[in-house]
C-alpha positions in Angstrom: 76.8 54.3 -13.0 76.9 53.8 -16.7 80.5 52.5 -16.4 79.3 50.1 -13.7 76.6 48.5 -15.8 79.0 48.3 -18.8 81.3 46.3 -16.6 78.4 44.0 -15.5 77.5 43.4 -19.2 81.1 42.5 -20.0 81.3 40.1 -17.2 78.1 38.4 -18.0 79.0 38.1 -21.6 82.3 36.4 -20.4 80.4 33.9 -18.4 77.8 33.2 -21.0 80.1 32.0 -23.7 81.6 29.6 -21.2 78.3 27.9 -20.8 76.7 28.3 -24.2 78.1 25.2 -25.9 77.2 21.6 -25.8 80.4 19.9 -24.9 81.6 16.3 -25.3 84.7 16.0 -23.2 86.8 13.3 -24.6 89.4 13.2 -21.8 88.6 13.1 -18.1 89.9 11.1 -15.2 88.3 10.2 -11.9 88.0 12.2 -8.8 87.5 11.3 -5.1 84.3 13.4 -5.2 82.5 12.3 -8.5 79.4 14.3 -7.7 81.3 17.6 -7.5 83.2 16.8 -10.7 80.0 16.0 -12.6 78.2 19.1 -11.3 81.2 21.3 -12.6 81.1 19.4 -16.0 77.4 19.9 -16.4 77.7 23.6 -15.5 80.2 24.1 -18.3 77.8 22.5 -20.8 79.2 19.0 -20.9 76.6 16.3 -21.7 79.0 13.4 -22.5 82.5 12.5 -21.2 85.1 9.7 -21.9 86.6 8.7 -18.7 89.6 6.5 -17.7 91.1 6.1 -14.3 91.6 3.3 -11.8 88.9 0.7 -12.2 87.7 1.0 -8.7 87.0 4.8 -9.1 85.8 4.5 -12.6 83.1 2.0 -11.7 81.5 4.8 -9.5 80.8 6.9 -12.6 77.3 6.1 -14.0 75.4 7.5 -16.9 72.1 9.3 -16.2 69.3 10.6 -18.3 71.1 13.9 -18.9 74.8 12.8 -18.8 76.6 9.9 -20.6 79.8 8.4 -19.6 82.0 6.4 -22.0 84.4 4.2 -20.1 87.9 3.3 -21.1 90.4 0.9 -19.6 93.7 2.5 -18.6 96.9 0.7 -19.6 99.8 0.0 -19.3 100.3 1.2 -15.7 103.8 1.9 -14.3 104.3 -0.2 -11.2 100.6 -1.0 -11.5 99.6 2.5 -10.6 97.8 5.5 -12.3 100.4 8.2 -12.9 100.2 11.1 -10.4 98.2 8.8 -8.1 98.7 6.1 -5.4 95.6 4.3 -6.9 96.3 0.9 -8.5 94.8 0.6 -12.0 93.4 -2.8 -11.3 92.7 -4.9 -8.2 95.3 -7.4 -9.1 97.9 -4.5 -9.0 99.5 -5.7 -12.3 100.8 -3.4 -15.0 98.9 -4.9 -17.8 95.2 -5.9 -17.5 94.2 -9.5 -18.2 93.4 -9.6 -22.0 90.5 -12.0 -21.4 89.0 -9.6 -18.9 89.3 -6.7 -21.3 87.5 -8.7 -24.0 84.7 -9.6 -21.6 84.3 -6.0 -20.5 84.0 -5.0 -24.2 81.4 -7.7 -24.8 79.5 -6.6 -21.8 79.6 -2.9 -23.0 81.3 -1.9 -19.8 84.1 -0.2 -21.7 83.6 1.7 -24.9 87.3 2.5 -25.6 90.8 1.5 -24.7 92.8 4.2 -23.0 94.4 6.2 -21.8 97.3 4.2 -23.2 100.2 5.2 -21.0 103.0 3.7 -23.0 105.2 6.8 -22.7 104.9 6.8 -18.9 105.8 3.1 -19.0 108.9 3.8 -21.1 107.8 2.0 -24.3 106.6 3.0 -27.7 102.8 3.0 -28.4 103.7 0.5 -31.2 105.3 -1.9 -28.7 104.2 -5.4 -29.5 103.1 -5.9 -25.8 100.2 -3.7 -26.6 99.2 -5.3 -29.8 96.7 -7.8 -28.2 94.7 -4.8 -26.8 94.8 -3.0 -30.2 93.6 -6.2 -31.9 90.6 -6.3 -29.6 89.8 -2.6 -30.3 90.0 -3.2 -34.0 87.9 -6.4 -33.8 85.1 -4.7 -31.7 85.5 -1.4 -33.5 86.1 0.7 -30.4 88.5 3.6 -30.3 92.0 3.8 -28.7 93.3 7.0 -26.9 97.0 7.2 -26.6 99.0 9.7 -24.4 101.4 11.8 -26.4 103.5 14.9 -25.8 104.9 15.8 -22.4 104.0 15.2 -18.8 103.7 17.2 -15.6 106.0 16.8 -12.6 105.7 14.2 -9.9 103.9 11.6 -12.0 105.7 8.7 -10.3 106.8 7.0 -13.5 110.6 6.5 -13.5 110.7 5.1 -17.0 109.0 8.1 -18.7 110.9 9.3 -21.8 110.1 12.6 -23.7 111.1 11.0 -27.0 108.4 8.4 -26.7 105.7 11.2 -26.9 105.9 11.8 -30.6 102.8 10.7 -32.6 105.2 9.4 -35.3 105.6 6.3 -33.2 102.0 5.5 -33.9 102.7 4.6 -37.5 103.7 0.9 -37.0 100.5 0.1 -35.2 98.4 2.1 -37.7 99.9 0.0 -40.5 99.4 -3.2 -38.6 95.8 -2.3 -37.7 94.6 -0.1 -40.5 90.9 -0.1 -39.4 91.8 1.0 -35.8 90.4 4.3 -34.7 93.0 6.3 -32.6 93.0 9.6 -31.0 96.2 11.5 -30.2 95.8 12.8 -26.7 97.1 16.3 -26.1 97.4 16.7 -29.9 101.0 15.5 -29.6 102.3 18.9 -28.6 105.1 19.9 -28.7 105.6 17.4 -31.6 103.1 19.2 -33.7 104.6 18.6 -37.1 104.5 14.8 -36.4 100.9 15.1 -35.4 100.0 16.8 -38.6 102.0 14.4 -40.7 100.3 11.4 -39.1 96.8 12.9 -39.3 97.1 14.0 -42.9 98.1 10.5 -44.0 95.9 8.5 -41.7 92.4 9.6 -41.8 91.3 7.4 -39.0 93.4 9.4 -36.6 91.8 12.2 -34.5 93.3 14.3 -31.8 92.0 15.8 -28.5 93.3 19.3 -27.3 93.4 18.6 -23.6 96.4 20.1 -21.7 97.2 22.5 -24.6 94.0 24.4 -23.9 95.0 24.8 -20.2 96.6 28.2 -19.8 98.5 27.0 -16.8 100.3 24.5 -19.0 100.5 26.1 -22.4 100.5 30.0 -22.5 97.5 31.3 -24.5 99.9 32.5 -27.3 101.2 29.0 -27.7 97.7 27.5 -27.7 96.7 30.0 -30.4 99.6 29.1 -32.6 99.1 25.4 -32.2 95.4 25.6 -33.0 96.0 27.9 -36.0 98.6 25.4 -37.4 96.1 22.5 -37.0 93.3 24.3 -38.6 95.4 25.6 -41.4 96.5 22.0 -42.0 92.8 21.1 -42.7 92.2 19.1 -39.6 89.1 21.0 -38.3 86.9 17.8 -38.7 89.2 15.7 -36.4 90.0 17.9 -33.4 88.1 17.1 -30.2 87.7 18.9 -26.9 89.2 17.5 -23.8 89.9 18.9 -20.3 92.0 16.2 -18.7 90.6 17.2 -15.2 91.9 20.8 -15.6 89.7 23.9 -15.1 87.1 23.2 -17.7 85.8 26.8 -17.8 89.4 28.0 -18.7 89.7 25.4 -21.3 86.5 26.5 -23.0 87.5 30.2 -22.6 90.8 29.4 -24.4 88.8 28.2 -27.5 86.4 31.1 -27.4 89.4 33.5 -27.5 90.6 32.0 -30.9 89.3 34.8 -33.2 90.1 32.7 -36.4 87.6 30.0 -35.5 84.1 30.2 -36.9 81.1 29.2 -34.8 80.8 26.0 -36.9 84.5 25.1 -36.3 84.0 25.6 -32.5 80.9 23.4 -32.6 82.9 20.7 -34.4 85.6 20.8 -31.8 83.2 21.0 -28.8 81.1 18.0 -29.8 80.4 17.1 -33.4 83.7 15.6 -34.3 83.7 13.4 -31.2 80.2 12.2 -31.9 81.5 11.0 -35.2 84.6 9.5 -33.8 83.0 7.5 -31.0 80.0 6.4 -33.1 80.1 2.6 -33.2 79.6 0.6 -36.3 79.1 -2.8 -34.8 
């Protein structure tokens, strides 16, 4: 009987730390069942999320009194579609959104960031000049830009995807052209971690989310631990942000909780505090 109660206590403690934190999820995408997705996010302690997906789906996600959505605009879309999906990014089915429409959406506060920037899926550098008009708007209106980096899963439907275009080092040209632009490196640039660290240490306006790398089905826990230790040891604890990328959010949080070298304050920064600073507008 004693062993039985000890087991119950262990299980309850495991569940409790998953739900104990206030979480700002900086990287989610849409779902055909938004209500279920939002319920799961809330249950995991998420109170705010940055979402980007096809515009038709994204428009169904509304902020409420207890949950805030920040909306992005996804670009550039291979064959006009969201990777891994048959959904077109925009109603006109074009790869690039109309620049005048994007500016209007910013002015009307219908989008609060630009991203996910899918340059790697499209087969171009994130510093490709075709993306500059969007970066110019982001800098002008002081909204952040989130850029896909690293690798990709199978069956994404993007024939021009290139692994070499996933290195954060390719951000440098646009960072120098738009020095006031706030950028976050999605997926922390893994496995190009040395490039991530080099860019972030030199450019203080660059943050990173840890989506995908905190998913044990994508990165083994030992790899995630090594990546996080290297980022923390590099002095980047104030610029790392939580993201789930539509993965199992409980497992993503659990991955962080298992990092025994993180203090409670460092976890709090990753879960929400850093993102609050990054997404704060200074208009």
